[in-house]
All heavy atoms as TSV, in Angstrom:
chain	resi	resn	atom	element	x	y	z
A	1	MET	N	N	19.044	1.214	20.467
A	1	MET	CA	C	18.187	0.048	20.140
A	1	MET	C	C	16.762	0.523	19.790
A	1	MET	O	O	16.195	-0.052	18.920
A	1	MET	CB	C	18.231	-0.873	21.399
A	1	MET	CG	C	17.482	-2.120	21.141
A	1	MET	SD	S	18.490	-3.237	20.095
A	1	MET	CE	C	17.913	-4.734	20.438
A	2	ASN	N	N	16.243	1.464	20.469
A	2	ASN	CA	C	14.833	2.024	20.197
A	2	ASN	C	C	14.897	2.537	18.803
A	2	ASN	O	O	13.853	2.483	18.118
A	2	ASN	CB	C	14.495	2.906	21.292
A	2	ASN	CG	C	12.887	3.035	21.372
A	2	ASN	OD1	O	12.179	2.270	20.808
A	2	ASN	ND2	N	12.513	4.143	21.909
A	3	ASN	N	N	15.918	3.269	18.323
A	3	ASN	CA	C	15.936	3.850	16.999
A	3	ASN	C	C	15.865	2.764	15.962
A	3	ASN	O	O	15.378	2.962	14.930
A	3	ASN	CB	C	17.214	4.713	16.876
A	3	ASN	CG	C	17.078	6.018	17.658
A	3	ASN	OD1	O	15.963	6.462	17.981
A	3	ASN	ND2	N	18.219	6.596	17.984
A	4	LEU	N	N	16.616	1.585	16.223
A	4	LEU	CA	C	16.593	0.560	15.273
A	4	LEU	C	C	15.257	-0.049	15.124
A	4	LEU	O	O	14.718	-0.344	14.041
A	4	LEU	CB	C	17.682	-0.494	15.695
A	4	LEU	CG	C	17.871	-1.699	14.702
A	4	LEU	CD1	C	18.304	-1.151	13.305
A	4	LEU	CD2	C	18.934	-2.641	15.267
A	5	ARG	N	N	14.493	-0.201	16.183
A	5	ARG	CA	C	13.159	-0.722	16.233
A	5	ARG	C	C	12.257	0.211	15.362
A	5	ARG	O	O	11.449	-0.252	14.523
A	5	ARG	CB	C	12.639	-0.776	17.610
A	5	ARG	CG	C	11.198	-1.171	17.792
A	5	ARG	CD	C	10.811	-1.283	19.294
A	5	ARG	NE	N	9.450	-1.440	19.515
A	5	ARG	CZ	C	8.520	-0.549	19.731
A	5	ARG	NH1	N	8.967	0.712	19.872
A	5	ARG	NH2	N	7.252	-0.764	19.862
A	6	GLU	N	N	12.376	1.522	15.681
A	6	GLU	CA	C	11.554	2.523	14.914
A	6	GLU	C	C	11.899	2.490	13.444
A	6	GLU	O	O	11.064	2.553	12.534
A	6	GLU	CB	C	11.818	3.863	15.452
A	6	GLU	CG	C	10.898	4.947	14.892
A	6	GLU	CD	C	11.150	6.324	15.501
A	6	GLU	OE1	O	11.416	6.375	16.818
A	6	GLU	OE2	O	11.073	7.316	14.783
A	7	LEU	N	N	13.187	2.300	13.052
A	7	LEU	CA	C	13.645	2.265	11.736
A	7	LEU	C	C	12.934	1.073	10.995
A	7	LEU	O	O	12.463	1.187	9.876
A	7	LEU	CB	C	15.174	2.263	11.641
A	7	LEU	CG	C	15.692	2.105	10.244
A	7	LEU	CD1	C	15.501	3.390	9.459
A	7	LEU	CD2	C	17.239	1.866	10.352
A	8	PHE	N	N	13.003	-0.095	11.641
A	8	PHE	CA	C	12.434	-1.226	11.036
A	8	PHE	C	C	10.910	-1.111	10.894
A	8	PHE	O	O	10.362	-1.524	9.798
A	8	PHE	CB	C	12.742	-2.460	11.794
A	8	PHE	CG	C	14.029	-3.196	11.467
A	8	PHE	CD1	C	15.072	-3.076	12.191
A	8	PHE	CD2	C	14.175	-3.826	10.223
A	8	PHE	CE1	C	16.331	-3.672	11.895
A	8	PHE	CE2	C	15.400	-4.383	9.860
A	8	PHE	CZ	C	16.512	-4.294	10.684
A	9	LEU	N	N	10.254	-0.623	11.817
A	9	LEU	CA	C	8.754	-0.470	11.799
A	9	LEU	C	C	8.407	0.541	10.755
A	9	LEU	O	O	7.378	0.297	10.019
A	9	LEU	CB	C	8.221	-0.088	13.177
A	9	LEU	CG	C	8.208	-1.180	14.207
A	9	LEU	CD1	C	7.897	-0.634	15.496
A	9	LEU	CD2	C	7.323	-2.308	13.790
A	10	LYS	N	N	9.110	1.663	10.635
A	10	LYS	CA	C	8.843	2.625	9.579
A	10	LYS	C	C	9.101	2.077	8.173
A	10	LYS	O	O	8.202	2.346	7.283
A	10	LYS	CB	C	9.655	3.907	9.807
A	10	LYS	CG	C	9.191	4.769	10.888
A	10	LYS	CD	C	10.035	6.098	10.994
A	10	LYS	CE	C	9.510	7.010	12.164
A	10	LYS	NZ	N	10.244	8.210	12.175
A	11	ALA	N	N	10.177	1.348	8.016
A	11	ALA	CA	C	10.399	0.695	6.787
A	11	ALA	C	C	9.307	-0.302	6.361
A	11	ALA	O	O	8.868	-0.327	5.239
A	11	ALA	CB	C	11.738	0.005	6.810
A	12	GLN	N	N	8.837	-1.011	7.351
A	12	GLN	CA	C	7.780	-2.063	7.079
A	12	GLN	C	C	6.500	-1.300	6.640
A	12	GLN	O	O	5.828	-1.752	5.753
A	12	GLN	CB	C	7.545	-2.889	8.298
A	12	GLN	CG	C	6.722	-4.123	8.123
A	12	GLN	CD	C	7.535	-5.171	7.283
A	12	GLN	OE1	O	8.767	-5.296	7.246
A	12	GLN	NE2	N	6.779	-5.856	6.412
A	13	ALA	N	N	6.156	-0.273	7.381
A	13	ALA	CA	C	4.975	0.588	7.003
A	13	ALA	C	C	5.089	1.103	5.616
A	13	ALA	O	O	4.131	1.008	4.819
A	13	ALA	CB	C	4.780	1.683	8.004
A	14	LYS	N	N	6.262	1.553	5.142
A	14	LYS	CA	C	6.487	1.990	3.779
A	14	LYS	C	C	6.333	0.861	2.787
A	14	LYS	O	O	5.696	1.143	1.725
A	14	LYS	CB	C	7.866	2.630	3.642
A	14	LYS	CG	C	8.030	3.951	4.445
A	14	LYS	CD	C	7.204	4.996	3.834
A	14	LYS	CE	C	7.419	6.350	4.570
A	14	LYS	NZ	N	6.526	7.316	4.058
A	15	LEU	N	N	6.731	-0.308	3.107
A	15	LEU	CA	C	6.596	-1.463	2.254
A	15	LEU	C	C	5.118	-1.757	2.123
A	15	LEU	O	O	4.638	-1.921	0.947
A	15	LEU	CB	C	7.267	-2.680	2.809
A	15	LEU	CG	C	7.027	-3.978	2.080
A	15	LEU	CD1	C	7.825	-3.942	0.661
A	15	LEU	CD2	C	7.612	-5.119	2.991
A	16	TYR	N	N	4.375	-1.771	3.146
A	16	TYR	CA	C	2.974	-1.968	3.144
A	16	TYR	C	C	2.215	-0.830	2.292
A	16	TYR	O	O	1.367	-1.233	1.534
A	16	TYR	CB	C	2.325	-2.064	4.419
A	16	TYR	CG	C	2.738	-3.291	5.259
A	16	TYR	CD1	C	2.980	-3.279	6.600
A	16	TYR	CD2	C	3.050	-4.477	4.642
A	16	TYR	CE1	C	3.240	-4.335	7.376
A	16	TYR	CE2	C	3.404	-5.611	5.335
A	16	TYR	CZ	C	3.548	-5.512	6.711
A	16	TYR	OH	O	3.843	-6.617	7.420
A	17	GLU	N	N	2.684	0.382	2.434
A	17	GLU	CA	C	2.037	1.463	1.763
A	17	GLU	C	C	2.263	1.320	0.235
A	17	GLU	O	O	1.392	1.652	-0.584
A	17	GLU	CB	C	2.560	2.743	2.220
A	17	GLU	CG	C	2.112	3.135	3.557
A	17	GLU	CD	C	2.754	4.242	4.287
A	17	GLU	OE1	O	3.680	4.949	3.652
A	17	GLU	OE2	O	2.470	4.515	5.498
A	18	GLY	N	N	3.458	0.834	-0.134
A	18	GLY	CA	C	3.734	0.567	-1.578
A	18	GLY	C	C	2.884	-0.521	-2.129
A	18	GLY	O	O	2.369	-0.471	-3.289
A	19	GLN	N	N	2.739	-1.610	-1.367
A	19	GLN	CA	C	1.799	-2.744	-1.704
A	19	GLN	C	C	0.457	-2.238	-1.902
A	19	GLN	O	O	-0.301	-2.661	-2.796
A	19	GLN	CB	C	1.939	-3.835	-0.695
A	19	GLN	CG	C	3.289	-4.546	-0.737
A	19	GLN	CD	C	3.380	-5.548	0.433
A	19	GLN	OE1	O	2.614	-5.525	1.347
A	19	GLN	NE2	N	4.382	-6.392	0.411
A	20	LEU	N	N	-0.022	-1.360	-0.947
A	20	LEU	CA	C	-1.305	-0.819	-1.026
A	20	LEU	C	C	-1.527	-0.060	-2.365
A	20	LEU	O	O	-2.662	-0.234	-3.009
A	20	LEU	CB	C	-1.676	0.084	0.187
A	20	LEU	CG	C	-3.004	0.726	0.273
A	20	LEU	CD1	C	-4.034	-0.363	0.330
A	20	LEU	CD2	C	-3.004	1.691	1.500
A	21	LYS	N	N	-0.589	0.763	-2.731
A	21	LYS	CA	C	-0.766	1.548	-3.984
A	21	LYS	C	C	-0.864	0.641	-5.251
A	21	LYS	O	O	-1.586	0.865	-6.132
A	21	LYS	CB	C	0.420	2.551	-4.148
A	21	LYS	CG	C	0.418	3.645	-3.124
A	21	LYS	CD	C	-0.821	4.493	-3.271
A	21	LYS	CE	C	-0.784	5.627	-2.243
A	21	LYS	NZ	N	-2.026	6.346	-2.217
A	22	ILE	N	N	-0.079	-0.448	-5.237
A	22	ILE	CA	C	-0.152	-1.384	-6.278
A	22	ILE	C	C	-1.538	-2.106	-6.397
A	22	ILE	O	O	-2.067	-2.187	-7.505
A	22	ILE	CB	C	1.000	-2.481	-6.225
A	22	ILE	CG1	C	2.345	-1.893	-6.398
A	22	ILE	CG2	C	0.748	-3.632	-7.044
A	22	ILE	CD1	C	3.539	-2.697	-6.037
A	23	GLU	N	N	-2.093	-2.477	-5.213
A	23	GLU	CA	C	-3.355	-3.095	-5.222
A	23	GLU	C	C	-4.397	-2.137	-5.634
A	23	GLU	O	O	-5.359	-2.462	-6.330
A	23	GLU	CB	C	-3.693	-3.665	-3.873
A	23	GLU	CG	C	-3.016	-5.019	-3.558
A	23	GLU	CD	C	-3.400	-6.116	-4.555
A	23	GLU	OE1	O	-4.541	-6.242	-4.947
A	23	GLU	OE2	O	-2.456	-6.898	-4.866
A	24	GLU	N	N	-4.334	-0.913	-5.214
A	24	GLU	CA	C	-5.369	0.159	-5.621
A	24	GLU	C	C	-5.227	0.360	-7.105
A	24	GLU	O	O	-6.358	0.478	-7.687
A	24	GLU	CB	C	-5.068	1.457	-4.818
A	24	GLU	CG	C	-5.418	1.350	-3.380
A	24	GLU	CD	C	-5.086	2.559	-2.582
A	24	GLU	OE1	O	-4.178	3.429	-2.973
A	24	GLU	OE2	O	-5.578	2.732	-1.466
A	25	ALA	N	N	-4.040	0.450	-7.664
A	25	ALA	CA	C	-3.910	0.571	-9.060
A	25	ALA	C	C	-4.467	-0.561	-9.932
A	25	ALA	O	O	-5.151	-0.360	-10.833
A	25	ALA	CB	C	-2.436	0.807	-9.466
A	26	ASN	N	N	-4.197	-1.796	-9.327
A	26	ASN	CA	C	-4.743	-2.984	-10.055
A	26	ASN	C	C	-6.292	-3.020	-9.974
A	26	ASN	O	O	-6.950	-3.344	-11.015
A	26	ASN	CB	C	-4.205	-4.276	-9.340
A	26	ASN	CG	C	-2.855	-4.482	-9.752
A	26	ASN	OD1	O	-2.324	-4.114	-10.759
A	26	ASN	ND2	N	-2.045	-5.193	-8.868
A	27	LEU	N	N	-6.929	-2.594	-8.910
A	27	LEU	CA	C	-8.315	-2.541	-8.739
A	27	LEU	C	C	-8.828	-1.474	-9.678
A	27	LEU	O	O	-9.878	-1.763	-10.345
A	27	LEU	CB	C	-8.774	-2.229	-7.314
A	27	LEU	CG	C	-10.271	-2.088	-6.998
A	27	LEU	CD1	C	-10.987	-3.355	-7.419
A	27	LEU	CD2	C	-10.477	-1.736	-5.621
A	28	ILE	N	N	-8.397	-0.313	-9.697
A	28	ILE	CA	C	-8.821	0.736	-10.535
A	28	ILE	C	C	-8.745	0.279	-12.055
A	28	ILE	O	O	-9.566	0.491	-12.907
A	28	ILE	CB	C	-8.057	2.082	-10.426
A	28	ILE	CG1	C	-8.476	2.610	-9.000
A	28	ILE	CG2	C	-8.332	3.063	-11.486
A	28	ILE	CD1	C	-7.598	3.750	-8.520
A	29	ASN	N	N	-7.635	-0.345	-12.459
A	29	ASN	CA	C	-7.393	-0.836	-13.742
A	29	ASN	C	C	-8.467	-1.884	-14.156
A	29	ASN	O	O	-9.007	-1.888	-15.169
A	29	ASN	CB	C	-6.005	-1.510	-13.931
A	29	ASN	CG	C	-5.750	-1.849	-15.384
A	29	ASN	OD1	O	-5.920	-1.033	-16.269
A	29	ASN	ND2	N	-5.326	-3.138	-15.515
A	30	LEU	N	N	-8.784	-2.812	-13.264
A	30	LEU	CA	C	-9.734	-3.853	-13.456
A	30	LEU	C	C	-11.065	-3.285	-13.607
A	30	LEU	O	O	-11.806	-3.602	-14.549
A	30	LEU	CB	C	-9.711	-4.819	-12.261
A	30	LEU	CG	C	-10.734	-5.943	-12.370
A	30	LEU	CD1	C	-10.377	-6.929	-13.567
A	30	LEU	CD2	C	-10.726	-6.838	-11.046
A	31	ILE	N	N	-11.477	-2.311	-12.830
A	31	ILE	CA	C	-12.792	-1.662	-12.857
A	31	ILE	C	C	-12.977	-0.845	-14.258
A	31	ILE	O	O	-14.017	-0.833	-14.845
A	31	ILE	CB	C	-13.026	-0.783	-11.588
A	31	ILE	CG1	C	-13.162	-1.691	-10.442
A	31	ILE	CG2	C	-14.272	0.020	-11.882
A	31	ILE	CD1	C	-13.182	-0.986	-9.134
A	32	SER	N	N	-11.789	-0.155	-14.607
A	32	SER	CA	C	-11.853	0.765	-15.738
A	32	SER	C	C	-11.817	0.042	-17.013
A	32	SER	O	O	-12.242	0.547	-18.061
A	32	SER	CB	C	-10.659	1.740	-15.621
A	32	SER	OG	O	-10.862	2.478	-14.408
A	33	ASN	N	N	-11.159	-1.138	-17.078
A	33	ASN	CA	C	-10.936	-1.872	-18.297
A	33	ASN	C	C	-11.604	-3.149	-18.348
A	33	ASN	O	O	-10.903	-4.110	-19.012
A	33	ASN	CB	C	-9.347	-1.914	-18.471
A	33	ASN	CG	C	-8.793	-0.604	-18.659
A	33	ASN	OD1	O	-9.127	0.273	-19.351
A	33	ASN	ND2	N	-7.733	-0.419	-17.788
A	34	THR	N	N	-12.724	-3.361	-17.837
A	34	THR	CA	C	-13.309	-4.605	-17.834
A	34	THR	C	C	-13.712	-5.238	-19.261
A	34	THR	O	O	-13.708	-6.398	-19.460
A	34	THR	CB	C	-14.622	-4.596	-16.940
A	34	THR	OG1	O	-15.550	-3.717	-17.438
A	34	THR	CG2	C	-14.314	-4.434	-15.485
A	35	VAL	N	N	-13.972	-4.306	-20.154
A	35	VAL	CA	C	-14.295	-4.741	-21.539
A	35	VAL	C	C	-13.146	-5.407	-22.217
A	35	VAL	O	O	-13.277	-6.432	-22.885
A	35	VAL	CB	C	-14.769	-3.575	-22.340
A	35	VAL	CG1	C	-15.053	-3.965	-23.821
A	35	VAL	CG2	C	-16.026	-2.990	-21.787
A	36	GLY	N	N	-11.916	-4.957	-21.961
A	36	GLY	CA	C	-10.780	-5.512	-22.651
A	36	GLY	C	C	-10.161	-6.737	-21.883
A	36	GLY	O	O	-9.132	-7.200	-22.395
A	37	ILE	N	N	-10.751	-7.208	-20.934
A	37	ILE	CA	C	-10.223	-8.378	-20.181
A	37	ILE	C	C	-11.005	-9.561	-20.520
A	37	ILE	O	O	-12.001	-9.896	-19.858
A	37	ILE	CB	C	-10.130	-8.110	-18.685
A	37	ILE	CG1	C	-9.448	-6.803	-18.381
A	37	ILE	CG2	C	-9.510	-9.216	-17.916
A	37	ILE	CD1	C	-9.434	-6.295	-16.964
A	38	GLY	N	N	-10.578	-10.282	-21.539
A	38	GLY	CA	C	-11.389	-11.401	-22.010
A	38	GLY	C	C	-11.243	-12.667	-21.188
A	38	GLY	O	O	-12.136	-13.494	-21.111
A	39	GLU	N	N	-10.096	-12.835	-20.549
A	39	GLU	CA	C	-9.784	-14.103	-19.874
A	39	GLU	C	C	-10.541	-14.100	-18.423
A	39	GLU	O	O	-10.493	-15.037	-17.688
A	39	GLU	CB	C	-8.363	-14.300	-19.666
A	39	GLU	CG	C	-7.567	-13.462	-18.754
A	39	GLU	CD	C	-7.060	-12.127	-19.401
A	39	GLU	OE1	O	-7.357	-11.876	-20.581
A	39	GLU	OE2	O	-6.355	-11.377	-18.702
A	40	HIS	N	N	-11.093	-12.967	-17.939
A	40	HIS	CA	C	-11.678	-12.911	-16.668
A	40	HIS	C	C	-13.219	-13.265	-16.807
A	40	HIS	O	O	-13.996	-12.566	-17.537
A	40	HIS	CB	C	-11.602	-11.440	-16.141
A	40	HIS	CG	C	-10.311	-11.191	-15.594
A	40	HIS	ND1	N	-9.263	-10.817	-16.397
A	40	HIS	CD2	C	-9.767	-11.220	-14.270
A	40	HIS	CE1	C	-8.198	-10.579	-15.687
A	40	HIS	NE2	N	-8.458	-10.857	-14.337
A	41	THR	N	N	-13.576	-14.391	-16.305
A	41	THR	CA	C	-14.976	-14.919	-16.399
A	41	THR	C	C	-15.827	-14.278	-15.241
A	41	THR	O	O	-16.918	-14.289	-15.339
A	41	THR	CB	C	-15.027	-16.411	-16.471
A	41	THR	OG1	O	-14.389	-16.909	-15.252
A	41	THR	CG2	C	-14.344	-16.954	-17.619
A	42	ASN	N	N	-15.105	-13.999	-14.145
A	42	ASN	CA	C	-15.931	-13.486	-12.904
A	42	ASN	C	C	-15.142	-12.200	-12.483
A	42	ASN	O	O	-14.396	-12.308	-11.533
A	42	ASN	CB	C	-15.994	-14.580	-11.866
A	42	ASN	CG	C	-16.970	-14.232	-10.809
A	42	ASN	OD1	O	-17.303	-13.036	-10.663
A	42	ASN	ND2	N	-17.348	-15.177	-10.036
A	43	ILE	N	N	-15.521	-11.106	-13.006
A	43	ILE	CA	C	-14.910	-9.874	-12.667
A	43	ILE	C	C	-15.235	-9.531	-11.212
A	43	ILE	O	O	-14.354	-9.012	-10.461
A	43	ILE	CB	C	-15.336	-8.740	-13.607
A	43	ILE	CG1	C	-14.727	-9.028	-14.994
A	43	ILE	CG2	C	-14.848	-7.439	-13.147
A	43	ILE	CD1	C	-15.215	-8.105	-16.134
A	44	SER	N	N	-16.433	-9.843	-10.745
A	44	SER	CA	C	-16.830	-9.551	-9.383
A	44	SER	C	C	-15.916	-10.270	-8.430
A	44	SER	O	O	-15.554	-9.669	-7.390
A	44	SER	CB	C	-18.321	-9.929	-9.206
A	44	SER	OG	O	-18.701	-9.723	-7.884
A	45	GLU	N	N	-15.575	-11.520	-8.652
A	45	GLU	CA	C	-14.666	-12.333	-7.814
A	45	GLU	C	C	-13.247	-11.587	-7.827
A	45	GLU	O	O	-12.591	-11.552	-6.738
A	45	GLU	CB	C	-14.612	-13.717	-8.339
A	45	GLU	CG	C	-13.801	-14.656	-7.447
A	45	GLU	CD	C	-13.827	-16.008	-7.971
A	45	GLU	OE1	O	-14.915	-16.570	-8.135
A	45	GLU	OE2	O	-12.704	-16.543	-8.288
A	46	ASP	N	N	-12.813	-11.193	-8.938
A	46	ASP	CA	C	-11.480	-10.585	-9.006
A	46	ASP	C	C	-11.555	-9.232	-8.224
A	46	ASP	O	O	-10.520	-8.899	-7.559
A	46	ASP	CB	C	-11.093	-10.302	-10.464
A	46	ASP	CG	C	-10.767	-11.649	-11.160
A	46	ASP	OD1	O	-10.469	-12.575	-10.553
A	46	ASP	OD2	O	-10.785	-11.557	-12.441
A	47	ILE	N	N	-12.598	-8.443	-8.290
A	47	ILE	CA	C	-12.706	-7.146	-7.568
A	47	ILE	C	C	-12.709	-7.520	-6.048
A	47	ILE	O	O	-12.023	-6.809	-5.296
A	47	ILE	CB	C	-13.980	-6.393	-8.071
A	47	ILE	CG1	C	-13.812	-5.842	-9.470
A	47	ILE	CG2	C	-14.335	-5.306	-6.965
A	47	ILE	CD1	C	-15.100	-5.346	-10.012
A	48	ASP	N	N	-13.389	-8.522	-5.742
A	48	ASP	CA	C	-13.449	-8.911	-4.278
A	48	ASP	C	C	-12.084	-9.251	-3.800
A	48	ASP	O	O	-11.721	-8.928	-2.678
A	48	ASP	CB	C	-14.439	-10.102	-4.049
A	48	ASP	CG	C	-14.507	-10.381	-2.596
A	48	ASP	OD1	O	-14.992	-9.639	-1.867
A	48	ASP	OD2	O	-14.200	-11.534	-2.271
A	49	LYS	N	N	-11.276	-9.946	-4.537
A	49	LYS	CA	C	-9.877	-10.403	-4.229
A	49	LYS	C	C	-9.024	-9.142	-4.004
A	49	LYS	O	O	-8.318	-9.143	-2.995
A	49	LYS	CB	C	-9.291	-11.270	-5.250
A	49	LYS	CG	C	-9.785	-12.649	-5.251
A	49	LYS	CD	C	-9.231	-13.484	-6.379
A	49	LYS	CE	C	-9.870	-14.865	-6.494
A	49	LYS	NZ	N	-9.302	-15.644	-7.597
A	50	HIS	N	N	-9.220	-8.192	-4.781
A	50	HIS	CA	C	-8.332	-6.977	-4.651
A	50	HIS	C	C	-8.788	-6.215	-3.409
A	50	HIS	O	O	-7.942	-5.630	-2.632
A	50	HIS	CB	C	-8.440	-6.019	-5.953
A	50	HIS	CG	C	-7.623	-6.534	-7.051
A	50	HIS	ND1	N	-6.286	-6.580	-7.067
A	50	HIS	CD2	C	-7.991	-7.091	-8.253
A	50	HIS	CE1	C	-5.756	-7.077	-8.198
A	50	HIS	NE2	N	-6.842	-7.490	-8.935
A	51	ILE	N	N	-10.062	-6.070	-3.177
A	51	ILE	CA	C	-10.601	-5.358	-2.062
A	51	ILE	C	C	-10.171	-6.081	-0.767
A	51	ILE	O	O	-9.760	-5.433	0.232
A	51	ILE	CB	C	-12.118	-5.209	-2.110
A	51	ILE	CG1	C	-12.489	-4.195	-3.181
A	51	ILE	CG2	C	-12.699	-4.784	-0.759
A	51	ILE	CD1	C	-13.932	-4.092	-3.561
A	52	ALA	N	N	-10.226	-7.372	-0.700
A	52	ALA	CA	C	-9.738	-8.187	0.430
A	52	ALA	C	C	-8.272	-7.913	0.730
A	52	ALA	O	O	-7.823	-7.764	1.809
A	52	ALA	CB	C	-10.078	-9.622	0.206
A	53	LYS	N	N	-7.488	-7.912	-0.373
A	53	LYS	CA	C	-6.027	-7.618	-0.193
A	53	LYS	C	C	-5.827	-6.267	0.286
A	53	LYS	O	O	-4.948	-5.985	1.104
A	53	LYS	CB	C	-5.350	-7.832	-1.572
A	53	LYS	CG	C	-3.861	-7.835	-1.469
A	53	LYS	CD	C	-3.321	-8.866	-0.678
A	53	LYS	CE	C	-1.763	-8.867	-0.590
A	53	LYS	NZ	N	-1.208	-9.834	0.269
A	54	ILE	N	N	-6.564	-5.205	-0.265
A	54	ILE	CA	C	-6.440	-3.827	0.272
A	54	ILE	C	C	-6.748	-3.759	1.680
A	54	ILE	O	O	-6.021	-3.108	2.463
A	54	ILE	CB	C	-7.265	-2.845	-0.591
A	54	ILE	CG1	C	-6.744	-2.674	-1.980
A	54	ILE	CG2	C	-7.523	-1.537	0.117
A	54	ILE	CD1	C	-7.692	-2.031	-2.909
A	55	ALA	N	N	-7.814	-4.412	2.198
A	55	ALA	CA	C	-8.195	-4.418	3.589
A	55	ALA	C	C	-7.100	-5.063	4.455
A	55	ALA	O	O	-6.797	-4.538	5.522
A	55	ALA	CB	C	-9.597	-5.135	3.710
A	56	GLU	N	N	-6.590	-6.098	3.936
A	56	GLU	CA	C	-5.446	-6.816	4.678
A	56	GLU	C	C	-4.232	-5.952	4.873
A	56	GLU	O	O	-3.697	-5.799	5.935
A	56	GLU	CB	C	-5.105	-8.140	3.942
A	56	GLU	CG	C	-3.868	-8.905	4.600
A	56	GLU	CD	C	-3.440	-9.982	3.702
A	56	GLU	OE1	O	-4.190	-10.481	2.932
A	56	GLU	OE2	O	-2.182	-10.340	3.829
A	57	ILE	N	N	-3.833	-5.287	3.770
A	57	ILE	CA	C	-2.679	-4.371	3.876
A	57	ILE	C	C	-2.938	-3.215	4.739
A	57	ILE	O	O	-2.107	-2.786	5.487
A	57	ILE	CB	C	-2.284	-3.935	2.416
A	57	ILE	CG1	C	-1.819	-5.145	1.610
A	57	ILE	CG2	C	-1.227	-2.826	2.490
A	57	ILE	CD1	C	-1.641	-4.851	0.109
A	58	GLU	N	N	-4.160	-2.608	4.682
A	58	GLU	CA	C	-4.520	-1.507	5.514
A	58	GLU	C	C	-4.446	-1.809	7.023
A	58	GLU	O	O	-3.990	-1.081	7.825
A	58	GLU	CB	C	-5.887	-0.925	5.160
A	58	GLU	CG	C	-5.939	-0.190	3.881
A	58	GLU	CD	C	-7.323	0.325	3.445
A	58	GLU	OE1	O	-8.325	-0.194	3.949
A	58	GLU	OE2	O	-7.410	1.283	2.613
A	59	GLU	N	N	-4.872	-3.086	7.322
A	59	GLU	CA	C	-4.786	-3.533	8.683
A	59	GLU	C	C	-3.286	-3.756	9.145
A	59	GLU	O	O	-2.945	-3.431	10.232
A	59	GLU	CB	C	-5.562	-4.890	8.890
A	59	GLU	CG	C	-5.637	-5.401	10.215
A	59	GLU	CD	C	-6.374	-4.442	11.215
A	59	GLU	OE1	O	-7.155	-3.679	10.752
A	59	GLU	OE2	O	-6.112	-4.549	12.443
A	60	LYS	N	N	-2.535	-4.224	8.230
A	60	LYS	CA	C	-1.053	-4.384	8.601
A	60	LYS	C	C	-0.410	-2.989	8.788
A	60	LYS	O	O	0.393	-2.830	9.768
A	60	LYS	CB	C	-0.362	-5.072	7.352
A	60	LYS	CG	C	-0.562	-6.527	7.283
A	60	LYS	CD	C	0.190	-7.126	6.156
A	60	LYS	CE	C	-0.026	-8.599	6.078
A	60	LYS	NZ	N	0.758	-9.266	5.020
A	61	ILE	N	N	-0.840	-2.006	8.070
A	61	ILE	CA	C	-0.265	-0.637	8.228
A	61	ILE	C	C	-0.691	-0.158	9.611
A	61	ILE	O	O	0.111	0.415	10.340
A	61	ILE	CB	C	-0.735	0.306	7.128
A	61	ILE	CG1	C	-0.089	-0.065	5.774
A	61	ILE	CG2	C	-0.398	1.738	7.476
A	61	ILE	CD1	C	-0.660	0.682	4.581
A	62	LYS	N	N	-1.973	-0.278	9.929
A	62	LYS	CA	C	-2.452	0.168	11.167
A	62	LYS	C	C	-1.790	-0.537	12.392
A	62	LYS	O	O	-1.348	0.168	13.346
A	62	LYS	CB	C	-3.961	-0.149	11.256
A	62	LYS	CG	C	-4.678	0.247	12.543
A	62	LYS	CD	C	-6.160	-0.128	12.431
A	62	LYS	CE	C	-6.872	0.089	13.786
A	62	LYS	NZ	N	-8.215	-0.434	13.757
A	63	VAL	N	N	-1.655	-1.836	12.279
A	63	VAL	CA	C	-0.951	-2.472	13.411
A	63	VAL	C	C	0.519	-2.072	13.527
A	63	VAL	O	O	1.035	-1.798	14.658
A	63	VAL	CB	C	-1.046	-4.057	13.126
A	63	VAL	CG1	C	-0.141	-4.832	14.236
A	63	VAL	CG2	C	-2.414	-4.500	13.285
A	64	THR	N	N	1.261	-2.010	12.318
A	64	THR	CA	C	2.593	-1.574	12.428
A	64	THR	C	C	2.786	-0.186	12.977
A	64	THR	O	O	3.637	-0.003	13.806
A	64	THR	CB	C	3.190	-1.579	10.899
A	64	THR	OG1	O	3.060	-2.912	10.347
A	64	THR	CG2	C	4.676	-1.212	10.918
A	65	LYS	N	N	1.894	0.728	12.541
A	65	LYS	CA	C	2.064	2.015	13.106
A	65	LYS	C	C	1.640	2.212	14.593
A	65	LYS	O	O	2.112	3.124	15.308
A	65	LYS	CB	C	1.154	3.052	12.263
A	65	LYS	CG	C	1.763	3.322	10.909
A	65	LYS	CD	C	1.049	4.251	10.132
A	65	LYS	CE	C	1.772	4.567	8.734
A	65	LYS	NZ	N	1.116	5.595	7.969
A	66	SER	N	N	0.899	1.263	14.997
A	66	SER	CA	C	0.538	1.289	16.449
A	66	SER	C	C	1.742	0.950	17.391
A	66	SER	O	O	1.687	1.244	18.569
A	66	SER	CB	C	-0.631	0.280	16.709
A	66	SER	OG	O	-0.162	-1.003	16.754
A	67	TYR	N	N	2.709	0.391	16.743
A	67	TYR	CA	C	3.890	0.053	17.538
A	67	TYR	C	C	5.049	1.185	17.456
A	67	TYR	O	O	6.060	1.118	18.116
A	67	TYR	CB	C	4.567	-1.310	17.125
A	67	TYR	CG	C	3.859	-2.472	17.566
A	67	TYR	CD1	C	2.862	-3.048	16.809
A	67	TYR	CD2	C	4.079	-2.988	18.822
A	67	TYR	CE1	C	2.152	-4.123	17.293
A	67	TYR	CE2	C	3.343	-4.151	19.248
A	67	TYR	CZ	C	2.333	-4.644	18.447
A	67	TYR	OH	O	1.630	-5.735	18.998
A	68	LEU	N	N	4.736	2.170	16.724
A	68	LEU	CA	C	5.697	3.266	16.598
A	68	LEU	C	C	5.556	4.308	17.722
A	68	LEU	O	O	4.554	4.505	18.268
A	68	LEU	CB	C	5.505	4.070	15.217
A	68	LEU	CG	C	5.975	3.209	14.055
A	68	LEU	CD1	C	5.660	3.936	12.743
A	68	LEU	CD2	C	7.565	3.117	14.031
């Protein structure tokens, strides 16, 4: 039973780590290519959204790993 718990928690942490990489890539892309993004009227707001999502995911990883 304990192994199953650990398996689920490790899988969940990996899921969050994948989501984190996607958000980081999106943020880097947004920062690097701001000239080519015509539909974005408030780039600062978009950057803030990605940073907030990164912080949320990092906290989820931290909490999940604390149960391992």
